[in-house]
N, CA, C and O atoms as a Maestro MAE file, in Angstrom:
{
 s_m_m2io_version
 :::
 2.0.0
}

f_m_ct {
 s_m_title
 :::
 protein
 m_atom[340] {
  # First column is atom index #
  i_m_mmod_type
  r_m_x_coord
  r_m_y_coord
  r_m_z_coord
  i_m_residue_number
  s_m_chain_name
  s_m_pdb_residue_name
  s_m_pdb_atom_name
  i_m_atomic_number
  :::
  1 25 0.828 -1.119 0.025 1 A "ALA " " N  " 7
  2 3 0.058 0.035 -0.033 1 A "ALA " " CA " 6
  3 2 0.867 1.367 -0.028 1 A "ALA " " C  " 6
  4 15 0.481 2.408 -0.559 1 A "ALA " " O  " 8
  5 25 1.953 1.211 0.592 2 A "LEU " " N  " 7
  6 3 2.832 2.419 0.630 2 A "LEU " " CA " 6
  7 2 3.355 2.821 -0.734 2 A "LEU " " C  " 6
  8 15 3.543 4.003 -1.022 2 A "LEU " " O  " 8
  9 25 3.588 1.811 -1.574 3 A "MET " " N  " 7
  10 3 4.110 2.143 -3.023 3 A "MET " " CA " 6
  11 2 2.953 2.798 -3.668 3 A "MET " " C  " 6
  12 15 3.266 3.500 -4.630 3 A "MET " " O  " 8
  13 25 1.814 2.750 -3.409 4 A "THR " " N  " 7
  14 3 0.751 3.453 -4.137 4 A "THR " " CA " 6
  15 2 0.188 4.669 -3.409 4 A "THR " " C  " 6
  16 15 -0.805 5.240 -3.861 4 A "THR " " O  " 8
  17 25 0.815 5.098 -2.253 5 A "THR " " N  " 7
  18 3 0.288 6.251 -1.519 5 A "THR " " CA " 6
  19 2 0.977 7.480 -2.125 5 A "THR " " C  " 6
  20 15 2.202 7.514 -2.235 5 A "THR " " O  " 8
  21 25 0.281 8.368 -2.471 6 A "THR " " N  " 7
  22 3 0.719 9.634 -3.203 6 A "THR " " CA " 6
  23 2 1.434 10.564 -2.253 6 A "THR " " C  " 6
  24 15 2.426 11.201 -2.606 6 A "THR " " O  " 8
  25 25 0.907 10.632 -1.026 7 A "GLU " " N  " 7
  26 3 1.583 11.683 -0.065 7 A "GLU " " CA " 6
  27 2 1.501 11.086 1.353 7 A "GLU " " C  " 6
  28 15 0.420 10.806 1.871 7 A "GLU " " O  " 8
  29 25 2.654 10.908 1.939 8 A "VAL " " N  " 7
  30 3 2.740 10.588 3.405 8 A "VAL " " CA " 6
  31 2 2.940 11.703 4.208 8 A "VAL " " C  " 6
  32 15 4.070 12.190 4.170 8 A "VAL " " O  " 8
  33 25 2.071 12.246 4.958 9 A "GLU " " N  " 7
  34 3 2.270 13.635 5.606 9 A "GLU " " CA " 6
  35 2 2.707 13.496 7.021 9 A "GLU " " C  " 6
  36 15 3.181 14.473 7.601 9 A "GLU " " O  " 8
  37 25 2.577 12.332 7.623 10 A "ASN " " N  " 7
  38 3 2.919 12.127 9.149 10 A "ASN " " CA " 6
  39 2 4.042 11.304 9.513 10 A "ASN " " C  " 6
  40 15 4.069 10.758 10.616 10 A "ASN " " O  " 8
  41 25 5.025 11.164 8.628 11 A "TYR " " N  " 7
  42 3 6.147 10.359 8.859 11 A "TYR " " CA " 6
  43 2 7.237 11.260 9.610 11 A "TYR " " C  " 6
  44 15 7.541 12.330 9.082 11 A "TYR " " O  " 8
  45 25 7.758 10.932 10.653 12 A "PRO " " N  " 7
  46 3 8.854 11.652 11.321 12 A "PRO " " CA " 6
  47 2 10.086 11.823 10.303 12 A "PRO " " C  " 6
  48 15 10.543 10.909 9.616 12 A "PRO " " O  " 8
  49 25 10.511 13.049 10.322 13 A "GLY " " N  " 7
  50 3 11.800 13.379 9.558 13 A "GLY " " CA " 6
  51 2 11.382 13.859 8.286 13 A "GLY " " C  " 6
  52 15 12.328 14.230 7.591 13 A "GLY " " O  " 8
  53 25 10.196 13.973 7.738 14 A "PHE " " N  " 7
  54 3 9.842 14.519 6.517 14 A "PHE " " CA " 6
  55 2 8.756 15.625 6.657 14 A "PHE " " C  " 6
  56 15 7.567 15.425 6.409 14 A "PHE " " O  " 8
  57 25 9.305 16.882 7.104 15 A "ARG " " N  " 7
  58 3 8.326 17.839 7.560 15 A "ARG " " CA " 6
  59 2 7.284 18.373 6.484 15 A "ARG " " C  " 6
  60 15 6.190 18.847 6.791 15 A "ARG " " O  " 8
  61 25 7.756 18.240 5.192 16 A "ASN " " N  " 7
  62 3 6.980 18.624 4.099 16 A "ASN " " CA " 6
  63 2 6.275 17.410 3.323 16 A "ASN " " C  " 6
  64 15 5.803 17.497 2.189 16 A "ASN " " O  " 8
  65 25 6.283 16.303 4.102 17 A "GLY " " N  " 7
  66 3 5.654 15.152 3.519 17 A "GLY " " CA " 6
  67 2 6.639 14.431 2.426 17 A "GLY " " C  " 6
  68 15 7.626 15.017 1.980 17 A "GLY " " O  " 8
  69 25 6.304 13.211 2.071 18 A "ILE " " N  " 7
  70 3 7.117 12.365 1.005 18 A "ILE " " CA " 6
  71 2 6.096 11.539 0.404 18 A "ILE " " C  " 6
  72 15 5.045 11.353 1.017 18 A "ILE " " O  " 8
  73 25 6.325 10.945 -0.902 19 A "THR " " N  " 7
  74 3 5.366 10.221 -1.458 19 A "THR " " CA " 6
  75 2 5.859 8.824 -0.950 19 A "THR " " C  " 6
  76 15 6.998 8.606 -0.537 19 A "THR " " O  " 8
  77 25 4.719 7.794 -1.048 20 A "GLY " " N  " 7
  78 3 5.087 6.507 -0.728 20 A "GLY " " CA " 6
  79 2 6.356 5.887 -1.395 20 A "GLY " " C  " 6
  80 15 7.275 5.400 -0.738 20 A "GLY " " O  " 8
  81 25 6.325 5.946 -2.750 21 A "PRO " " N  " 7
  82 3 7.563 5.386 -3.540 21 A "PRO " " CA " 6
  83 2 8.855 5.850 -2.966 21 A "PRO " " C  " 6
  84 15 9.808 5.100 -2.758 21 A "PRO " " O  " 8
  85 25 8.834 7.375 -2.675 22 A "GLU " " N  " 7
  86 3 10.148 7.891 -2.257 22 A "GLU " " CA " 6
  87 2 10.448 7.414 -0.858 22 A "GLU " " C  " 6
  88 15 11.634 7.248 -0.573 22 A "GLU " " O  " 8
  89 25 9.606 7.193 -0.031 23 A "LEU " " N  " 7
  90 3 9.822 6.657 1.411 23 A "LEU " " CA " 6
  91 2 10.305 5.330 1.277 23 A "LEU " " C  " 6
  92 15 11.306 5.035 1.929 23 A "LEU " " O  " 8
  93 25 9.725 4.394 0.482 24 A "MET " " N  " 7
  94 3 10.245 3.210 0.252 24 A "MET " " CA " 6
  95 2 11.729 3.096 -0.283 24 A "MET " " C  " 6
  96 15 12.532 2.278 0.165 24 A "MET " " O  " 8
  97 25 11.995 3.957 -1.238 25 A "ASP " " N  " 7
  98 3 13.292 4.033 -1.662 25 A "ASP " " CA " 6
  99 2 14.305 4.468 -0.608 25 A "ASP " " C  " 6
  100 15 15.407 3.920 -0.583 25 A "ASP " " O  " 8
  101 25 13.987 5.426 0.265 26 A "GLU " " N  " 7
  102 3 14.727 5.927 1.236 26 A "GLU " " CA " 6
  103 2 15.071 4.792 2.288 26 A "GLU " " C  " 6
  104 15 16.209 4.614 2.723 26 A "GLU " " O  " 8
  105 25 14.068 4.116 2.614 27 A "MET " " N  " 7
  106 3 14.211 2.941 3.629 27 A "MET " " CA " 6
  107 2 15.043 1.927 2.958 27 A "MET " " C  " 6
  108 15 15.884 1.370 3.663 27 A "MET " " O  " 8
  109 25 14.955 1.588 1.706 28 A "ARG " " N  " 7
  110 3 15.562 0.501 0.969 28 A "ARG " " CA " 6
  111 2 17.181 1.001 0.991 28 A "ARG " " C  " 6
  112 15 18.039 0.177 1.308 28 A "ARG " " O  " 8
  113 25 17.518 2.235 0.678 29 A "GLU " " N  " 7
  114 3 18.797 2.619 0.676 29 A "GLU " " CA " 6
  115 2 19.524 2.666 1.966 29 A "GLU " " C  " 6
  116 15 20.712 2.364 2.070 29 A "GLU " " O  " 8
  117 25 18.685 3.101 3.055 30 A "GLN " " N  " 7
  118 3 19.234 2.990 4.380 30 A "GLN " " CA " 6
  119 2 19.651 1.709 4.843 30 A "GLN " " C  " 6
  120 15 20.746 1.526 5.374 30 A "GLN " " O  " 8
  121 25 18.642 0.652 4.618 31 A "ALA " " N  " 7
  122 3 18.901 -0.753 4.873 31 A "ALA " " CA " 6
  123 2 20.177 -1.296 4.222 31 A "ALA " " C  " 6
  124 15 20.991 -1.918 4.905 31 A "ALA " " O  " 8
  125 25 20.367 -1.077 2.928 32 A "LEU " " N  " 7
  126 3 21.488 -1.501 2.084 32 A "LEU " " CA " 6
  127 2 22.858 -0.847 2.722 32 A "LEU " " C  " 6
  128 15 23.898 -1.497 2.823 32 A "LEU " " O  " 8
  129 25 22.730 0.472 3.123 33 A "ARG " " N  " 7
  130 3 23.891 1.059 3.625 33 A "ARG " " CA " 6
  131 2 24.402 0.469 4.878 33 A "ARG " " C  " 6
  132 15 25.591 0.553 5.186 33 A "ARG " " O  " 8
  133 25 23.467 -0.162 5.645 34 A "PHE " " N  " 7
  134 3 23.815 -0.805 6.999 34 A "PHE " " CA " 6
  135 2 24.084 -2.296 6.735 34 A "PHE " " C  " 6
  136 15 24.289 -3.019 7.711 34 A "PHE " " O  " 8
  137 25 24.101 -2.808 5.510 35 A "GLY " " N  " 7
  138 3 24.418 -4.187 5.357 35 A "GLY " " CA " 6
  139 2 23.319 -5.107 5.284 35 A "GLY " " C  " 6
  140 15 23.526 -6.311 5.439 35 A "GLY " " O  " 8
  141 25 22.175 -4.656 5.065 36 A "ALA " " N  " 7
  142 3 20.931 -5.672 5.123 36 A "ALA " " CA " 6
  143 2 21.034 -6.430 3.780 36 A "ALA " " C  " 6
  144 15 21.464 -5.901 2.755 36 A "ALA " " O  " 8
  145 25 20.611 -7.693 3.862 37 A "ASP " " N  " 7
  146 3 20.399 -8.523 2.598 37 A "ASP " " CA " 6
  147 2 18.979 -8.546 2.283 37 A "ASP " " C  " 6
  148 15 18.198 -9.291 2.875 37 A "ASP " " O  " 8
  149 25 18.617 -7.713 1.325 38 A "LEU " " N  " 7
  150 3 17.380 -7.624 0.744 38 A "LEU " " CA " 6
  151 2 16.963 -8.451 -0.245 38 A "LEU " " C  " 6
  152 15 17.612 -8.426 -1.291 38 A "LEU " " O  " 8
  153 25 15.904 -9.280 -0.148 39 A "ARG " " N  " 7
  154 3 15.515 -10.250 -1.259 39 A "ARG " " CA " 6
  155 2 13.979 -10.077 -1.379 39 A "ARG " " C  " 6
  156 15 13.238 -9.766 -0.446 39 A "ARG " " O  " 8
  157 25 13.600 -10.324 -2.672 40 A "MET " " N  " 7
  158 3 12.221 -10.270 -3.190 40 A "MET " " CA " 6
  159 2 12.002 -11.797 -3.655 40 A "MET " " C  " 6
  160 15 12.216 -12.160 -4.812 40 A "MET " " O  " 8
  161 25 11.577 -12.604 -2.689 41 A "GLU " " N  " 7
  162 3 11.366 -14.080 -2.871 41 A "GLU " " CA " 6
  163 2 9.995 -14.527 -2.417 41 A "GLU " " C  " 6
  164 15 9.345 -13.868 -1.605 41 A "GLU " " O  " 8
  165 25 9.586 -15.594 -2.923 42 A "ASP " " N  " 7
  166 3 8.557 -16.304 -2.360 42 A "ASP " " CA " 6
  167 2 9.001 -17.230 -1.280 42 A "ASP " " C  " 6
  168 15 9.769 -18.141 -1.593 42 A "ASP " " O  " 8
  169 25 8.630 -17.110 -0.116 43 A "VAL " " N  " 7
  170 3 9.104 -17.868 1.113 43 A "VAL " " CA " 6
  171 2 8.280 -19.144 1.188 43 A "VAL " " C  " 6
  172 15 7.060 -19.144 1.025 43 A "VAL " " O  " 8
  173 25 9.018 -20.259 1.448 44 A "ASP " " N  " 7
  174 3 8.433 -21.585 1.443 44 A "ASP " " CA " 6
  175 2 8.064 -21.911 3.032 44 A "ASP " " C  " 6
  176 15 7.046 -22.525 3.349 44 A "ASP " " O  " 8
  177 25 8.981 -21.439 3.923 45 A "ALA " " N  " 7
  178 3 8.753 -21.790 5.346 45 A "ALA " " CA " 6
  179 2 9.495 -20.804 6.209 45 A "ALA " " C  " 6
  180 15 10.488 -20.212 5.786 45 A "ALA " " O  " 8
  181 25 9.038 -20.641 7.352 46 A "VAL " " N  " 7
  182 3 9.746 -19.643 8.452 46 A "VAL " " CA " 6
  183 2 9.585 -20.382 9.678 46 A "VAL " " C  " 6
  184 15 8.562 -20.983 10.008 46 A "VAL " " O  " 8
  185 25 10.819 -20.289 10.432 47 A "ASP " " N  " 7
  186 3 10.735 -20.581 11.902 47 A "ASP " " CA " 6
  187 2 11.270 -19.416 12.652 47 A "ASP " " C  " 6
  188 15 12.427 -19.002 12.571 47 A "ASP " " O  " 8
  189 25 10.212 -18.868 13.476 48 A "LEU " " N  " 7
  190 3 10.618 -17.631 14.121 48 A "LEU " " CA " 6
  191 2 10.803 -17.798 15.630 48 A "LEU " " C  " 6
  192 15 10.846 -16.833 16.394 48 A "LEU " " O  " 8
  193 25 10.924 -19.223 16.065 49 A "THR " " N  " 7
  194 3 11.129 -19.468 17.395 49 A "THR " " CA " 6
  195 2 12.639 -19.370 17.780 49 A "THR " " C  " 6
  196 15 13.534 -19.582 16.961 49 A "THR " " O  " 8
  197 25 12.842 -19.057 18.993 50 A "GLY " " N  " 7
  198 3 14.311 -19.043 19.386 50 A "GLY " " CA " 6
  199 2 15.093 -17.756 18.917 50 A "GLY " " C  " 6
  200 15 14.510 -16.950 18.191 50 A "GLY " " O  " 8
  201 25 16.359 -17.544 19.300 51 A "PRO " " N  " 7
  202 3 17.116 -16.416 19.037 51 A "PRO " " CA " 6
  203 2 17.619 -16.268 17.583 51 A "PRO " " C  " 6
  204 15 18.019 -15.200 17.120 51 A "PRO " " O  " 8
  205 25 17.564 -17.407 16.923 52 A "VAL " " N  " 7
  206 3 18.026 -17.396 15.460 52 A "VAL " " CA " 6
  207 2 16.782 -17.846 14.647 52 A "VAL " " C  " 6
  208 15 16.233 -18.919 14.892 52 A "VAL " " O  " 8
  209 25 16.416 -17.136 13.826 53 A "LYS " " N  " 7
  210 3 15.253 -17.235 12.866 53 A "LYS " " CA " 6
  211 2 15.746 -17.846 11.649 53 A "LYS " " C  " 6
  212 15 16.879 -17.591 11.240 53 A "LYS " " O  " 8
  213 25 14.818 -18.786 10.935 54 A "SER " " N  " 7
  214 3 15.089 -19.347 9.765 54 A "SER " " CA " 6
  215 2 14.067 -18.999 8.740 54 A "SER " " C  " 6
  216 15 12.888 -18.880 9.075 54 A "SER " " O  " 8
  217 25 14.469 -18.823 7.461 55 A "VAL " " N  " 7
  218 3 13.659 -18.548 6.356 55 A "VAL " " CA " 6
  219 2 13.942 -19.468 5.094 55 A "VAL " " C  " 6
  220 15 14.993 -19.304 4.473 55 A "VAL " " O  " 8
  221 25 13.104 -20.352 4.735 56 A "THR " " N  " 7
  222 3 13.439 -21.297 3.645 56 A "THR " " CA " 6
  223 2 12.831 -20.817 2.384 56 A "THR " " C  " 6
  224 15 11.634 -20.541 2.316 56 A "THR " " O  " 8
  225 25 13.739 -20.704 1.273 57 A "VAL " " N  " 7
  226 3 13.255 -20.163 0.083 57 A "VAL " " CA " 6
  227 2 13.870 -21.181 -1.011 57 A "VAL " " C  " 6
  228 15 15.078 -21.415 -1.006 57 A "VAL " " O  " 8
  229 25 13.053 -21.740 -1.892 58 A "ASP " " N  " 7
  230 3 13.543 -22.727 -2.919 58 A "ASP " " CA " 6
  231 2 14.523 -23.759 -2.313 58 A "ASP " " C  " 6
  232 15 15.574 -24.006 -2.904 58 A "ASP " " O  " 8
  233 25 14.209 -24.364 -1.158 59 A "GLY " " N  " 7
  234 3 15.078 -25.428 -0.495 59 A "GLY " " CA " 6
  235 2 16.344 -24.849 0.124 59 A "GLY " " C  " 6
  236 15 17.108 -25.575 0.761 59 A "GLY " " O  " 8
  237 25 16.569 -23.588 -0.051 60 A "GLU " " N  " 7
  238 3 17.643 -22.903 0.781 60 A "GLU " " CA " 6
  239 2 17.296 -22.162 1.960 60 A "GLU " " C  " 6
  240 15 16.522 -21.207 1.912 60 A "GLU " " O  " 8
  241 25 17.885 -22.600 3.105 61 A "THR " " N  " 7
  242 3 17.562 -21.969 4.451 61 A "THR " " CA " 6
  243 2 18.523 -20.862 4.835 61 A "THR " " C  " 6
  244 15 19.735 -21.065 4.912 61 A "THR " " O  " 8
  245 25 17.948 -19.664 5.079 62 A "PHE " " N  " 7
  246 3 18.826 -18.637 5.629 62 A "PHE " " CA " 6
  247 2 18.397 -18.316 7.149 62 A "PHE " " C  " 6
  248 15 17.250 -18.328 7.596 62 A "PHE " " O  " 8
  249 25 19.473 -18.054 7.766 63 A "GLN " " N  " 7
  250 3 19.312 -17.786 9.213 63 A "GLN " " CA " 6
  251 2 19.893 -16.502 9.727 63 A "GLN " " C  " 6
  252 15 20.987 -16.100 9.329 63 A "GLN " " O  " 8
  253 25 19.081 -15.776 10.716 64 A "ALA " " N  " 7
  254 3 19.490 -14.557 11.097 64 A "ALA " " CA " 6
  255 2 18.834 -14.332 12.497 64 A "ALA " " C  " 6
  256 15 17.869 -14.982 12.900 64 A "ALA " " O  " 8
  257 25 19.440 -13.372 13.172 65 A "ARG " " N  " 7
  258 3 18.785 -13.077 14.341 65 A "ARG " " CA " 6
  259 2 17.692 -12.149 14.273 65 A "ARG " " C  " 6
  260 15 16.958 -12.000 15.249 65 A "ARG " " O  " 8
  261 25 17.516 -11.498 13.182 66 A "SER " " N  " 7
  262 3 16.387 -10.631 12.906 66 A "SER " " CA " 6
  263 2 15.875 -10.982 11.490 66 A "SER " " C  " 6
  264 15 16.736 -11.315 10.676 66 A "SER " " O  " 8
  265 25 14.589 -10.950 11.095 67 A "VAL " " N  " 7
  266 3 13.992 -11.154 9.855 67 A "VAL " " CA " 6
  267 2 12.780 -10.247 9.837 67 A "VAL " " C  " 6
  268 15 11.955 -10.183 10.748 67 A "VAL " " O  " 8
  269 25 12.754 -9.531 8.678 68 A "ILE " " N  " 7
  270 3 11.401 -8.558 8.413 68 A "ILE " " CA " 6
  271 2 10.887 -9.164 7.336 68 A "ILE " " C  " 6
  272 15 11.556 -9.247 6.306 68 A "ILE " " O  " 8
  273 25 9.619 -9.673 7.425 69 A "LEU " " N  " 7
  274 3 8.743 -10.154 6.402 69 A "LEU " " CA " 6
  275 2 7.897 -9.150 5.949 69 A "LEU " " C  " 6
  276 15 7.196 -8.615 6.807 69 A "LEU " " O  " 8
  277 25 7.796 -8.761 4.774 70 A "ALA " " N  " 7
  278 3 6.839 -7.693 4.175 70 A "ALA " " CA " 6
  279 2 5.877 -8.545 3.146 70 A "ALA " " C  " 6
  280 15 6.263 -8.955 2.051 70 A "ALA " " O  " 8
  281 25 4.676 -8.723 3.638 71 A "MET " " N  " 7
  282 3 3.751 -9.563 3.011 71 A "MET " " CA " 6
  283 2 2.992 -8.789 1.832 71 A "MET " " C  " 6
  284 15 2.362 -9.448 1.005 71 A "MET " " O  " 8
  285 25 3.052 -7.330 1.748 72 A "GLY " " N  " 7
  286 3 2.320 -6.676 0.780 72 A "GLY " " CA " 6
  287 2 1.085 -6.420 1.229 72 A "GLY " " C  " 6
  288 15 0.731 -6.906 2.303 72 A "GLY " " O  " 8
  289 25 0.241 -5.626 0.488 73 A "ALA " " N  " 7
  290 3 -1.088 -5.178 0.844 73 A "ALA " " CA " 6
  291 2 -1.794 -4.738 -0.388 73 A "ALA " " C  " 6
  292 15 -1.182 -4.230 -1.327 73 A "ALA " " O  " 8
  293 25 -3.107 -4.935 -0.390 74 A "ALA " " N  " 7
  294 3 -3.902 -4.541 -1.440 74 A "ALA " " CA " 6
  295 2 -5.214 -3.875 -0.848 74 A "ALA " " C  " 6
  296 15 -5.696 -4.334 0.187 74 A "ALA " " O  " 8
  297 25 -5.751 -2.882 -1.445 75 A "ALA " " N  " 7
  298 3 -6.958 -2.267 -0.942 75 A "ALA " " CA " 6
  299 2 -8.198 -3.225 -1.085 75 A "ALA " " C  " 6
  300 15 -8.356 -3.915 -2.092 75 A "ALA " " O  " 8
  301 25 -9.043 -3.231 -0.054 76 A "ARG " " N  " 7
  302 3 -10.237 -3.809 -0.291 76 A "ARG " " CA " 6
  303 2 -11.318 -2.906 -0.514 76 A "ARG " " C  " 6
  304 15 -11.646 -2.046 0.303 76 A "ARG " " O  " 8
  305 25 -11.944 -3.117 -1.752 77 A "HIS " " N  " 7
  306 3 -13.102 -2.269 -2.104 77 A "HIS " " CA " 6
  307 2 -14.422 -2.759 -1.697 77 A "HIS " " C  " 6
  308 15 -14.637 -3.968 -1.781 77 A "HIS " " O  " 8
  309 25 -15.373 -1.930 -1.245 78 A "LEU " " N  " 7
  310 3 -16.530 -2.129 -0.785 78 A "LEU " " CA " 6
  311 2 -17.625 -2.185 -1.896 78 A "LEU " " C  " 6
  312 15 -18.699 -2.741 -1.667 78 A "LEU " " O  " 8
  313 25 -17.340 -1.589 -3.135 79 A "GLY " " N  " 7
  314 3 -18.232 -1.497 -4.184 79 A "GLY " " CA " 6
  315 2 -19.394 -0.601 -3.906 79 A "GLY " " C  " 6
  316 15 -20.494 -0.864 -4.390 79 A "GLY " " O  " 8
  317 25 -19.198 0.470 -3.132 80 A "VAL " " N  " 7
  318 3 -20.362 1.435 -2.974 80 A "VAL " " CA " 6
  319 2 -20.188 2.586 -3.851 80 A "VAL " " C  " 6
  320 15 -19.079 2.940 -4.251 80 A "VAL " " O  " 8
  321 25 -21.326 3.197 -4.164 81 A "PRO " " N  " 7
  322 3 -21.237 4.409 -5.201 81 A "PRO " " CA " 6
  323 2 -20.223 5.500 -4.528 81 A "PRO " " C  " 6
  324 15 -20.205 5.833 -3.343 81 A "PRO " " O  " 8
  325 25 -19.459 5.931 -5.488 82 A "GLY " " N  " 7
  326 3 -18.481 7.059 -5.214 82 A "GLY " " CA " 6
  327 2 -17.233 6.585 -4.880 82 A "GLY " " C  " 6
  328 15 -16.296 7.373 -4.762 82 A "GLY " " O  " 8
  329 25 -17.067 5.148 -4.677 83 A "GLU " " N  " 7
  330 3 -15.717 4.654 -4.402 83 A "GLU " " CA " 6
  331 2 -15.005 4.358 -5.660 83 A "GLU " " C  " 6
  332 15 -15.495 3.739 -6.605 83 A "GLU " " O  " 8
  333 25 -13.730 4.879 -5.598 84 A "ASP " " N  " 7
  334 3 -12.856 4.631 -6.772 84 A "ASP " " CA " 6
  335 2 -12.520 3.235 -6.782 84 A "ASP " " C  " 6
  336 15 -12.130 2.737 -5.726 84 A "ASP " " O  " 8
  337 25 -12.626 2.413 -7.982 85 A "THR " " N  " 7
  338 3 -12.168 1.016 -8.191 85 A "THR " " CA " 6
  339 2 -11.247 0.938 -9.145 85 A "THR " " C  " 6
  340 15 -10.759 -0.152 -9.444 85 A "THR " " O  " 8
  :::
 }
 m_bond[339] {
  # First column is bond index #
  i_m_from
  i_m_to
  i_m_order
  :::
  1 1 2 1
  2 2 3 1
  3 3 4 2
  4 3 5 1
  5 5 6 1
  6 6 7 1
  7 7 8 2
  8 7 9 1
  9 9 10 1
  10 10 11 1
  11 11 12 2
  12 11 13 1
  13 13 14 1
  14 14 15 1
  15 15 16 2
  16 15 17 1
  17 17 18 1
  18 18 19 1
  19 19 20 2
  20 19 21 1
  21 21 22 1
  22 22 23 1
  23 23 24 2
  24 23 25 1
  25 25 26 1
  26 26 27 1
  27 27 28 2
  28 27 29 1
  29 29 30 1
  30 30 31 1
  31 31 32 2
  32 31 33 1
  33 33 34 1
  34 34 35 1
  35 35 36 2
  36 35 37 1
  37 37 38 1
  38 38 39 1
  39 39 40 2
  40 39 41 1
  41 41 42 1
  42 42 43 1
  43 43 44 2
  44 43 45 1
  45 45 46 1
  46 46 47 1
  47 47 48 2
  48 47 49 1
  49 49 50 1
  50 50 51 1
  51 51 52 2
  52 51 53 1
  53 53 54 1
  54 54 55 1
  55 55 56 2
  56 55 57 1
  57 57 58 1
  58 58 59 1
  59 59 60 2
  60 59 61 1
  61 61 62 1
  62 62 63 1
  63 63 64 2
  64 63 65 1
  65 65 66 1
  66 66 67 1
  67 67 68 2
  68 67 69 1
  69 69 70 1
  70 70 71 1
  71 71 72 2
  72 71 73 1
  73 73 74 1
  74 74 75 1
  75 75 76 2
  76 75 77 1
  77 77 78 1
  78 78 79 1
  79 79 80 2
  80 79 81 1
  81 81 82 1
  82 82 83 1
  83 83 84 2
  84 83 85 1
  85 85 86 1
  86 86 87 1
  87 87 88 2
  88 87 89 1
  89 89 90 1
  90 90 91 1
  91 91 92 2
  92 91 93 1
  93 93 94 1
  94 94 95 1
  95 95 96 2
  96 95 97 1
  97 97 98 1
  98 98 99 1
  99 99 100 2
  100 99 101 1
  101 101 102 1
  102 102 103 1
  103 103 104 2
  104 103 105 1
  105 105 106 1
  106 106 107 1
  107 107 108 2
  108 107 109 1
  109 109 110 1
  110 110 111 1
  111 111 112 2
  112 111 113 1
  113 113 114 1
  114 114 115 1
  115 115 116 2
  116 115 117 1
  117 117 118 1
  118 118 119 1
  119 119 120 2
  120 119 121 1
  121 121 122 1
  122 122 123 1
  123 123 124 2
  124 123 125 1
  125 125 126 1
  126 126 127 1
  127 127 128 2
  128 127 129 1
  129 129 130 1
  130 130 131 1
  131 131 132 2
  132 131 133 1
  133 133 134 1
  134 134 135 1
  135 135 136 2
  136 135 137 1
  137 137 138 1
  138 138 139 1
  139 139 140 2
  140 139 141 1
  141 141 142 1
  142 142 143 1
  143 143 144 2
  144 143 145 1
  145 145 146 1
  146 146 147 1
  147 147 148 2
  148 147 149 1
  149 149 150 1
  150 150 151 1
  151 151 152 2
  152 151 153 1
  153 153 154 1
  154 154 155 1
  155 155 156 2
  156 155 157 1
  157 157 158 1
  158 158 159 1
  159 159 160 2
  160 159 161 1
  161 161 162 1
  162 162 163 1
  163 163 164 2
  164 163 165 1
  165 165 166 1
  166 166 167 1
  167 167 168 2
  168 167 169 1
  169 169 170 1
  170 170 171 1
  171 171 172 2
  172 171 173 1
  173 173 174 1
  174 174 175 1
  175 175 176 2
  176 175 177 1
  177 177 178 1
  178 178 179 1
  179 179 180 2
  180 179 181 1
  181 181 182 1
  182 182 183 1
  183 183 184 2
  184 183 185 1
  185 185 186 1
  186 186 187 1
  187 187 188 2
  188 187 189 1
  189 189 190 1
  190 190 191 1
  191 191 192 2
  192 191 193 1
  193 193 194 1
  194 194 195 1
  195 195 196 2
  196 195 197 1
  197 197 198 1
  198 198 199 1
  199 199 200 2
  200 199 201 1
  201 201 202 1
  202 202 203 1
  203 203 204 2
  204 203 205 1
  205 205 206 1
  206 206 207 1
  207 207 208 2
  208 207 209 1
  209 209 210 1
  210 210 211 1
  211 211 212 2
  212 211 213 1
  213 213 214 1
  214 214 215 1
  215 215 216 2
  216 215 217 1
  217 217 218 1
  218 218 219 1
  219 219 220 2
  220 219 221 1
  221 221 222 1
  222 222 223 1
  223 223 224 2
  224 223 225 1
  225 225 226 1
  226 226 227 1
  227 227 228 2
  228 227 229 1
  229 229 230 1
  230 230 231 1
  231 231 232 2
  232 231 233 1
  233 233 234 1
  234 234 235 1
  235 235 236 2
  236 235 237 1
  237 237 238 1
  238 238 239 1
  239 239 240 2
  240 239 241 1
  241 241 242 1
  242 242 243 1
  243 243 244 2
  244 243 245 1
  245 245 246 1
  246 246 247 1
  247 247 248 2
  248 247 249 1
  249 249 250 1
  250 250 251 1
  251 251 252 2
  252 251 253 1
  253 253 254 1
  254 254 255 1
  255 255 256 2
  256 255 257 1
  257 257 258 1
  258 258 259 1
  259 259 260 2
  260 259 261 1
  261 261 262 1
  262 262 263 1
  263 263 264 2
  264 263 265 1
  265 265 266 1
  266 266 267 1
  267 267 268 2
  268 267 269 1
  269 269 270 1
  270 270 271 1
  271 271 272 2
  272 271 273 1
  273 273 274 1
  274 274 275 1
  275 275 276 2
  276 275 277 1
  277 277 278 1
  278 278 279 1
  279 279 280 2
  280 279 281 1
  281 281 282 1
  282 282 283 1
  283 283 284 2
  284 283 285 1
  285 285 286 1
  286 286 287 1
  287 287 288 2
  288 287 289 1
  289 289 290 1
  290 290 291 1
  291 291 292 2
  292 291 293 1
  293 293 294 1
  294 294 295 1
  295 295 296 2
  296 295 297 1
  297 297 298 1
  298 298 299 1
  299 299 300 2
  300 299 301 1
  301 301 302 1
  302 302 303 1
  303 303 304 2
  304 303 305 1
  305 305 306 1
  306 306 307 1
  307 307 308 2
  308 307 309 1
  309 309 310 1
  310 310 311 1
  311 311 312 2
  312 311 313 1
  313 313 314 1
  314 314 315 1
  315 315 316 2
  316 315 317 1
  317 317 318 1
  318 318 319 1
  319 319 320 2
  320 319 321 1
  321 321 322 1
  322 322 323 1
  323 323 324 2
  324 323 325 1
  325 325 326 1
  326 326 327 1
  327 327 328 2
  328 327 329 1
  329 329 330 1
  330 330 331 1
  331 331 332 2
  332 331 333 1
  333 333 334 1
  334 334 335 1
  335 335 336 2
  336 335 337 1
  337 337 338 1
  338 338 339 1
  339 339 340 2
  :::
 }
}
């Protein structure tokens, strides 16, 4: 949903607002700067128990102390008059 947001007015650090795609780019660049391993994959399995987390993708298991899973989002339309679809 953030990628399709035209203006984010209430995010700290951006006093004049920022578009959703621009904010996503800023977050991505910051994560890369600090050494994050960003992947766009379909995950087969996760194990979030214990101090070391596991994520399995195409038979390969990755382990880390922290994992961020971004599931994506889509708007739910009600089908009422005046709603943009």
